[in-house]
C-alpha positions as a printed NumPy array, in Angstrom:
array([[ 51.658, 100.111, -24.706],
       [ 50.883, 101.317, -21.169],
       [ 47.662, 100.214, -22.165],
       [ 48.569,  96.268, -23.528],
       [ 50.352,  96.164, -20.81 ],
       [ 47.313,  96.75 , -18.725],
       [ 45.482,  94.503, -20.44 ],
       [ 48.311,  91.736, -20.431],
       [ 47.887,  91.923, -16.181],
       [ 44.48 ,  91.341, -16.594],
       [ 44.761,  88.601, -18.098],
       [ 47.172,  87.306, -15.489],
       [ 45.108,  87.935, -12.74 ],
       [ 42.316,  86.378, -14.043],
       [ 44.306,  82.834, -14.91 ],
       [ 45.444,  83.118, -11.552],
       [ 42.519,  83.239,  -9.855],
       [ 41.224,  80.243, -11.594],
       [ 44.172,  78.298, -10.881],
       [ 43.531,  79.406,  -7.546],
       [ 40.248,  78.519,  -6.894],
       [ 40.663,  75.055,  -8.665],
       [ 43.344,  74.374,  -6.558],
       [ 41.042,  75.315,  -3.476],
       [ 38.484,  73.183,  -4.706],
       [ 40.798,  70.025,  -4.898],
       [ 41.884,  70.513,  -1.48 ],
       [ 38.362,  70.889,   0.106],
       [ 37.601,  67.806,  -1.985],
       [ 40.898,  66.031,  -0.099],
       [ 39.791,  67.368,   3.184],
       [ 36.275,  65.371,   3.225],
       [ 38.019,  62.53 ,   1.331],
       [ 40.652,  62.308,   4.337],
       [ 37.936,  62.939,   7.51 ],
       [ 34.407,  60.792,   5.98 ],
       [ 35.649,  57.808,   3.864],
       [ 39.062,  57.006,   5.439],
       [ 37.619,  56.324,   8.846],
       [ 34.941,  54.193,   7.046],
       [ 38.102,  52.473,   5.115],
       [ 39.441,  51.86 ,   8.748],
       [ 35.848,  50.278,  10.218],
       [ 35.894,  47.501,   7.283],
       [ 39.249,  46.432,   7.396],
       [ 39.131,  46.113,  11.278],
       [ 39.118,  41.793,  11.686],
       [ 35.549,  40.686,  13.118],
       [ 35.367,  38.562,  16.034],
       [ 35.919,  34.791,  15.836],
       [ 32.658,  33.156,  16.251],
       [ 32.328,  29.788,  18.138],
       [ 31.873,  26.731,  16.176],
       [ 29.112,  24.122,  17.071],
       [ 30.417,  20.354,  17.239],
       [ 27.504,  18.547,  16.003],
       [ 29.051,  14.976,  16.344],
       [ 32.016,  13.061,  16.157],
       [ 33.417,  10.377,  13.549],
       [ 35.669,   8.008,  12.249],
       [ 38.634,   9.58 ,  10.96 ],
       [ 39.655,   6.586,   8.321],
       [ 35.91 ,   6.884,   6.632],
       [ 33.631,   4.419,   8.819],
       [ 30.076,   4.581,   9.428],
       [ 31.308,   5.09 ,  13.272],
       [ 29.882,   8.058,  14.656],
       [ 29.674,   9.127,  18.103],
       [ 28.18 ,  12.167,  20.413],
       [ 31.308,  11.912,  22.541],
       [ 35.092,  12.523,  21.645],
       [ 36.811,   9.261,  22.428],
       [ 38.447,   6.302,  20.533],
       [ 37.137,   5.118,  16.905],
       [ 36.77 ,   1.42 ,  16.113],
       [ 40.14 ,   1.722,  13.779],
       [ 42.03 ,   2.766,  16.827],
       [ 42.154,   6.037,  16.315],
       [ 41.043,   9.371,  17.774],
       [ 37.322,  10.577,  17.001],
       [ 37.319,  14.009,  14.879],
       [ 34.833,  16.385,  15.446],
       [ 32.252,  17.836,  12.381],
       [ 31.265,  21.116,  13.194],
       [ 27.547,  22.648,  12.349],
       [ 28.697,  24.716,   8.92 ],
       [ 30.58 ,  21.19 ,   8.062],
       [ 27.36 ,  18.519,   8.348],
       [ 26.54 ,  18.606,   4.95 ],
       [ 29.574,  18.317,   3.676],
       [ 30.833,  15.675,   6.112],
       [ 27.803,  13.037,   5.116],
       [ 28.685,   9.896,   3.348],
       [ 27.588,   8.696,   0.374],
       [ 24.016,   8.35 ,  -0.457],
       [ 23.662,   9.971,   2.853],
       [ 21.483,  13.81 ,   3.363],
       [ 22.143,  16.297,   6.176],
       [ 19.008,  17.792,   7.784],
       [ 19.082,  20.369,  10.484],
       [ 17.995,  19.662,  13.769],
       [ 14.826,  22.684,  13.398],
       [ 13.854,  20.886,  10.213],
       [ 13.948,  17.389,  11.526],
       [ 11.509,  19.115,  14.282],
       [  9.636,  21.157,  11.869],
       [  8.367,  18.206,   9.801],
       [  7.656,  15.931,  12.665],
       [ 10.333,  13.317,  12.276],
       [ 10.297,   9.667,  14.437],
       [ 12.308,   7.063,  14.275],
       [ 12.026,   3.423,  15.913],
       [ 14.522,   0.609,  16.079],
       [ 14.705,  -2.552,  14.171],
       [ 13.489,  -5.41 ,  16.298],
       [ 13.525,  -9.124,  15.651],
       [ 10.835, -10.554,  17.886],
       [  7.554, -13.332,  16.944],
       [  5.688, -11.998,  14.041],
       [  1.613, -13.547,  14.093],
       [ -0.67 , -12.116,  11.924],
       [ -4.546, -12.621,  12.474],
       [ -6.454, -13.76 ,   9.769],
       [ -9.924, -11.932,   9.511],
       [-12.967, -13.226,   7.246],
       [-16.357, -13.896,   7.163],
       [-17.859, -17.536,   7.42 ],
       [-21.597, -19.474,   6.67 ],
       [-23.173, -21.879,   9.191],
       [-24.138, -25.189,   7.792],
       [-25.106, -28.531,   8.359],
       [-22.424, -31.531,   8.835],
       [-22.772, -33.375,   6.058],
       [-21.615, -36.252,   7.535],
       [-24.537, -36.109,  10.23 ],
       [-27.364, -36.026,   7.62 ],
       [-29.735, -38.467,   7.152],
       [-32.466, -39.459,   4.395],
       [-35.121, -41.72 ,   6.094],
       [-36.941, -43.936,   3.786],
       [-38.094, -48.02 ,   3.433],
       [-36.641, -51.026,   2.069],
       [-40.147, -52.442,   1.286],
       [-43.023, -51.652,   0.151],
       [-46.322, -50.551,   1.572],
       [-48.839, -47.029,   3.215],
       [-48.013, -45.265,   5.818],
       [-50.316, -45.56 ,   8.201],
       [-49.245, -43.684,  11.053],
       [-47.22 , -40.344,  10.798],
       [-45.582, -39.779,  14.426],
       [-43.488, -36.866,  12.809],
       [-45.635, -34.589,  10.628],
       [-44.126, -31.46 ,  10.713],
       [-40.621, -29.719,   9.263],
       [-38.076, -28.527,  11.478],
       [-39.456, -31.205,  14.925],
       [-36.577, -32.29 ,  16.426],
       [-36.243, -35.924,  17.253],
       [-34.519, -37.776,  19.508],
       [-32.52 , -41.07 ,  18.914],
       [-34.528, -44.264,  18.182],
       [-37.604, -42.399,  18.391],
       [-40.195, -43.846,  16.303],
       [-41.093, -42.019,  12.915],
       [-43.701, -43.612,  10.87 ],
       [-45.118, -47.258,  10.891],
       [-45.839, -48.479,   7.359],
       [-48.214, -51.294,   6.773],
       [-46.57 , -54.022,   3.775],
       [-48.736, -57.353,   2.963],
       [-44.964, -58.303,   1.69 ],
       [-44.087, -58.266,   5.607],
       [-46.943, -59.717,   6.75 ],
       [-46.461, -62.738,   4.514],
       [-42.302, -63.254,   5.534],
       [-43.595, -62.777,   9.127],
       [-45.997, -65.987,   9.023],
       [-43.434, -67.845,   6.884],
       [-41.094, -67.327,  10.017],
       [-43.606, -68.692,  12.317],
       [-44.159, -71.413,  10.036],
       [-40.389, -72.046,   9.527],
       [-39.673, -72.157,  13.419],
       [-43.097, -74.022,  13.888],
       [-41.678, -76.697,  11.908],
       [-38.354, -77.204,  13.692],
       [-40.11 , -77.175,  17.086],
       [-42.154, -80.48 ,  15.586],
       [-39.257, -82.11 ,  14.354],
       [-37.593, -82.817,  17.473],
       [-34.8  , -84.79 ,  18.021],
       [-35.318, -87.512,  16.522],
       [-36.324, -86.187,  13.048],
       [-33.995, -86.9  ,   9.966],
       [-30.535, -84.541,   9.59 ],
       [-31.849, -83.359,   5.934],
       [-35.367, -81.83 ,   8.076],
       [-34.146, -80.448,  10.762],
       [-31.142, -78.973,   7.999],
       [-33.79 , -77.536,   5.496],
       [-36.106, -76.391,   8.664],
       [-33.269, -73.946,   9.718],
       [-32.096, -72.803,   6.633],
       [-35.634, -71.666,   5.458],
       [-36.163, -69.944,   9.007],
       [-31.864, -68.567,   8.457],
       [-33.419, -67.069,   5.065],
       [-36.855, -65.289,   6.598],
       [-34.538, -63.707,   9.423],
       [-32.104, -62.541,   7.461],
       [-35.406, -61.136,   4.916],
       [-36.657, -59.633,   8.446],
       [-33.364, -57.735,   9.227],
       [-33.093, -56.553,   5.562],
       [-36.199, -54.692,   6.117],
       [-34.87 , -53.411,   9.071],
       [-36.46 , -55.158,  11.609],
       [-34.187, -55.189,  14.37 ],
       [-33.362, -58.292,  17.074],
       [-35.408, -57.043,  19.413],
       [-38.589, -57.314,  17.229],
       [-37.969, -60.662,  16.281],
       [-37.811, -62.034,  19.399],
       [-41.271, -60.349,  20.654],
       [-42.284, -61.969,  17.348],
       [-41.396, -65.402,  18.446],
       [-42.747, -64.484,  21.852],
       [-46.3  , -63.661,  21.134],
       [-46.185, -66.2  ,  17.88 ],
       [-48.289, -62.913,  15.871],
       [-47.304, -61.118,  13.184],
       [-47.241, -57.845,  13.31 ],
       [-49.182, -55.475,  10.655],
       [-46.9  , -52.767,  10.287],
       [-42.937, -52.149,  10.054],
       [-41.778, -49.033,  12.624],
       [-39.345, -46.8  ,  11.509],
       [-37.248, -45.244,  13.732],
       [-35.283, -42.163,  14.503],
       [-30.967, -43.269,  13.495],
       [-29.62 , -39.698,  15.048],
       [-31.02 , -36.789,  17.503],
       [-31.553, -34.209,  15.061],
       [-34.225, -31.898,  13.05 ],
       [-36.494, -32.434,  10.714],
       [-35.436, -30.519,   7.888],
       [-37.766, -31.828,   4.974],
       [-40.745, -34.172,   5.176],
       [-42.258, -35.449,   2.156],
       [-44.224, -38.663,   3.712],
       [-47.959, -37.979,   4.681],
       [-50.255, -40.599,   6.394],
       [-51.941, -42.565,   4.325],
       [-49.636, -42.377,   1.18 ],
       [-48.081, -45.083,  -0.44 ],
       [-44.709, -45.408,  -0.351],
       [-42.097, -47.635,  -2.608],
       [-38.412, -48.797,  -1.841],
       [-36.116, -46.324,  -1.691],
       [-38.064, -42.877,  -1.723],
       [-37.076, -40.198,   0.95 ],
       [-39.44 , -39.415,   3.182],
       [-38.191, -37.918,   6.046],
       [-34.294, -36.123,   6.077],
       [-32.725, -35.967,   9.997],
       [-30.045, -33.163,  10.228],
       [-28.084, -33.562,  13.459],
       [-26.906, -30.133,  14.394],
       [-24.744, -31.134,  17.327],
       [-21.996, -30.034,  15.42 ],
       [-22.028, -27.544,  12.012],
       [-19.835, -26.379,   9.375],
       [-18.402, -23.3  ,   8.542],
       [-17.63 , -22.076,   4.98 ],
       [-14.496, -19.359,   4.864],
       [-12.979, -17.876,   1.94 ],
       [ -9.325, -17.06 ,   2.259],
       [ -7.281, -14.749,   0.059],
       [ -4.984, -16.241,  -2.232],
       [ -2.072, -14.725,  -0.497],
       [ -2.807, -15.683,   2.84 ],
       [ -3.05 , -19.474,   1.741],
       [  0.19 , -20.283,   2.965],
       [ -0.446, -19.04 ,   6.469],
       [ -3.47 , -21.522,   6.637],
       [ -3.14 , -25.478,   8.222],
       [ -5.769, -27.572,   8.595],
       [ -6.454, -28.966,  12.455],
       [ -6.046, -24.831,  12.604],
       [ -7.289, -23.447,  16.126],
       [ -9.691, -20.358,  15.468],
       [-12.207, -17.828,  17.017],
       [-16.148, -17.584,  16.322],
       [-18.096, -14.636,  16.47 ],
       [-21.745, -14.712,  16.312],
       [-24.012, -11.528,  16.186],
       [-26.99 , -13.631,  17.364],
       [-24.925, -14.106,  20.221],
       [-23.041, -10.592,  21.445],
       [-20.307, -10.799,  23.354],
       [-19.877, -14.46 ,  23.022],
       [-16.538, -16.244,  22.061],
       [-16.731, -19.874,  20.374],
       [-13.738, -22.108,  19.077],
       [-13.496, -23.656,  15.862],
       [-10.956, -26.081,  14.093],
       [ -9.672, -26.144,  10.432],
       [-10.63 , -29.112,   9.096],
       [-10.203, -29.092,   4.952],
       [ -8.463, -26.348,   2.469],
       [-10.431, -27.575,  -0.753],
       [ -8.001, -27.685,  -3.297],
       [ -8.843, -25.453,  -6.007],
       [ -9.234, -21.623,  -6.13 ],
       [-12.246, -19.371,  -6.882],
       [-10.563, -17.316, -10.414],
       [-12.922, -14.308,  -9.931],
       [-12.372, -13.591,  -6.047],
       [ -9.186, -14.784,  -5.562],
       [-10.16 , -17.018,  -2.791],
       [-10.134, -20.347,  -1.547],
       [-12.685, -22.147,   0.135],
       [-11.631, -23.2  ,   3.86 ],
       [-14.296, -26.076,   6.222],
       [-14.315, -25.491,   9.859],
       [-15.916, -27.246,  12.223],
       [-17.438, -26.21 ,  15.625],
       [-20.009, -27.533,  18.318],
       [-23.431, -26.342,  18.457],
       [-24.39 , -27.441,  21.836],
       [-28.44 , -27.293,  22.014],
       [-28.456, -26.604,  18.205],
       [-27.366, -22.805,  19.015],
       [-26.091, -22.078,  15.515],
       [-28.849, -22.614,  12.903],
       [-27.372, -22.845,   9.004],
       [-27.443, -20.292,   7.031],
       [-26.252, -17.828,  10.063],
       [-22.885, -15.796,   9.012],
       [-19.851, -15.668,  11.316],
       [-17.265, -13.738,  12.328],
       [-13.623, -15.479,  11.805],
       [-10.143, -15.159,  13.125],
       [ -7.339, -17.199,  12.324],
       [ -4.464, -16.861,  14.318],
       [ -0.801, -17.702,  12.642],
       [  2.602, -17.079,  13.215],
       [  4.684, -16.178,  10.474],
       [  8.155, -16.607,  11.489],
       [  9.103, -17.073,  15.574],
       [ 11.99 , -15.005,  15.109],
       [ 11.586, -12.253,  12.414],
       [ 13.19 ,  -9.229,  11.866],
       [  9.918,  -6.443,  11.714],
       [ 10.288,  -2.863,  11.448],
       [  6.288,  -0.65 ,  11.251],
       [  4.422,  -0.607,   8.356],
       [  4.939,   3.398,   8.309],
       [  8.442,   2.781,   7.315],
       [  8.146,   1.217,   4.453],
       [  8.103,   3.085,   1.732],
       [  5.933,   1.023,  -1.73 ],
       [  6.685,   2.782,  -5.376],
       [  5.175,  -0.703,  -6.735],
       [  8.397,  -1.46 ,  -8.097],
       [ 10.282,  -1.879,  -4.959],
       [ 10.195,  -1.097,  -1.558],
       [ 12.753,   1.387,   0.676],
       [ 13.014,   2.491,   4.239],
       [ 14.459,   5.867,   5.745],
       [ 17.669,   4.969,   7.893],
       [ 18.281,   7.09 ,  10.618],
       [ 22.023,   7.615,  11.1  ],
       [ 21.824,  10.006,  13.75 ],
       [ 23.135,  13.141,  14.101],
       [ 20.52 ,  14.491,  11.387],
       [ 21.765,  11.693,   8.55 ],
       [ 19.338,   9.602,   6.707],
       [ 19.866,   7.318,   4.015],
       [ 17.491,   5.945,   1.701],
       [ 18.397,   2.3  ,   1.438],
       [ 16.288,  -0.913,  -0.273],
       [ 14.83 ,  -3.197,   1.808],
       [ 13.232,  -6.788,   0.466],
       [  9.864,  -7.405,   2.406],
       [  7.868, -10.235,   3.374],
       [  4.099, -10.916,   5.248],
       [  2.67 ,  -8.236,   7.31 ],
       [  0.874,  -9.019,  10.803],
       [ -0.344,  -6.657,  13.754],
       [  1.288,  -3.208,  12.197],
       [  4.711,  -4.51 ,  11.276],
       [  6.642,  -5.864,   7.956],
       [  8.755,  -8.629,   8.063],
       [ 11.754,  -7.827,   6.114],
       [ 13.541, -10.392,   4.799],
       [ 16.845,  -8.721,   3.819],
       [ 18.524,  -5.332,   3.566],
       [ 17.983,  -4.   ,   7.492],
       [ 19.602,  -5.689,  10.712],
       [ 18.498,  -5.459,  14.328],
       [ 19.23 ,  -2.231,  16.336],
       [ 19.236,   0.252,  13.182],
       [ 16.489,   2.873,  13.232],
       [ 14.267,   3.554,  10.595],
       [ 12.285,   6.948,   9.892],
       [  8.493,   6.164,  10.882],
       [  6.702,   9.647,  10.397],
       [  7.685,  12.304,   7.699],
       [  9.588,   9.495,   5.845],
       [  7.658,  10.417,   2.699],
       [  9.749,  14.304,   2.803],
       [ 12.486,  13.068,   3.576],
       [ 12.553,  10.656,   0.669],
       [ 11.173,  13.348,  -1.79 ],
       [ 13.973,  16.153,  -0.197],
       [ 16.587,  12.71 ,  -1.017],
       [ 14.679,  12.407,  -4.868],
       [ 15.106,  16.179,  -5.314],
       [ 18.933,  16.45 ,  -4.52 ],
       [ 19.644,  13.502,  -6.769],
       [ 17.702,  15.224,  -9.219],
       [ 19.59 ,  18.559,  -8.444],
       [ 23.206,  17.109,  -9.166],
       [ 21.995,  15.403, -12.117],
       [ 21.036,  18.404, -13.576],
       [ 24.044,  20.052, -12.926],
       [ 25.892,  17.021, -14.944],
       [ 29.053,  15.592, -14.685],
       [ 32.791,  17.23 , -16.566],
       [ 35.222,  14.99 , -16.769],
       [ 34.308,  12.841, -13.295],
       [ 33.712,  15.833, -11.668],
       [ 30.843,  18.268, -10.603],
       [ 30.835,  21.128, -12.28 ],
       [ 30.649,  24.539, -10.891],
       [ 27.402,  25.214,  -9.131],
       [ 28.054,  28.543,  -8.883],
       [ 28.957,  31.285,  -6.106],
       [ 27.265,  30.225,  -2.731],
       [ 27.049,  26.411,  -3.626],
       [ 28.93 ,  24.252,  -2.58 ],
       [ 29.123,  20.769,  -5.359],
       [ 27.93 ,  17.744,  -3.966],
       [ 28.978,  13.972,  -4.595],
       [ 27.32 ,  12.052,  -7.186],
       [ 24.296,  10.413,  -6.028],
       [ 24.365,   6.335,  -5.212],
       [ 22.742,   4.01 ,  -7.483],
       [ 19.972,   3.043,  -4.933],
       [ 18.147,   6.71 ,  -5.672],
       [ 18.028,   6.189,  -9.292],
       [ 14.426,   5.788, -10.511],
       [ 13.119,   6.76 ,  -6.921]])
């Protein structure tokens, strides 16, 4: 019995020790939690200091496109409301995107104001100098004969107006002169008392022979000399009809010349023509009587004046160009046919056009767009209708107004970002007319406007 009580007592002592150990362990753990973790909870529950919010700009509370950098009254009559930096992206209007000032500076965005100004276009082309067709002369004879003497015997020789070119011997010429002298002598012998019919017949023969001589290019001075000398001349002298240069020579001294046969060709080079080619899309800017500036490599540093005289009524289908003729004076035969010339034609596209720098227009092939700078980091891609280009500017036919600002540098990057955001919003999809949840940390954005589609 004593042993049993001793055994029971030992078991109780062991149980009391185990229970005490467990209690001690839990107490130590509770103290650790109290002194270590509790302060950590207290620190985390301390409210943070409220950060100061930066105001980017002010906008109209009614949603109108009215913005300002300073507080005041909006166009609607109400006070502007501030747009804070953390609200800038969600404060953009339909079709707009927001870019932070840091990113704007990093990508080098530059903008320029849309202006209204006269727009000129300078058309530059190459021309070829050629003869003035109205100043080309052919020397021939109207009577059969032989070239007895040739005064001008070389191609390229300059001749003066009225200068003798050649002497032609013709038996027909001699006989006609003798007939004229005979008719003249007959009229003198008849006297005032002769029969009227005889006087009339003599005068008729005299006038007929005189007309024949004139038809052979015998001038009145030569006829008067014939009457004075009363002796026929053996040869007919052909004179130059103009001042110029001999460009063709077929005549040889001693050769027989037939009526109508070309003997010499003379070109008056005091005035020349220039033939230039103008592209099809520039034809509307070229008019007759339009002035042009001409430079020629043979005379560096000098500028000459020309005038558009004719625009040919057909187009070269291979080069898609039209032929234009210009006239230019050539004092001293300075300009030689065959020379190349650089031509500048200045045309007024519009005396009062809305223009933007050509770098501001993005051409996709199907549409032309510009990026509006709305200020405060806001941009918008819009379609425009573009006209002609001149002096580094595009004429805007519709889509812009003077005073607006367009992006002229880094606009491709902004357009890419706008297209990326538009694509991302489309991929997020729409459910019952509302954007799907974009996930934690992302804010849903409005559906992009139709003007971004396909861009």
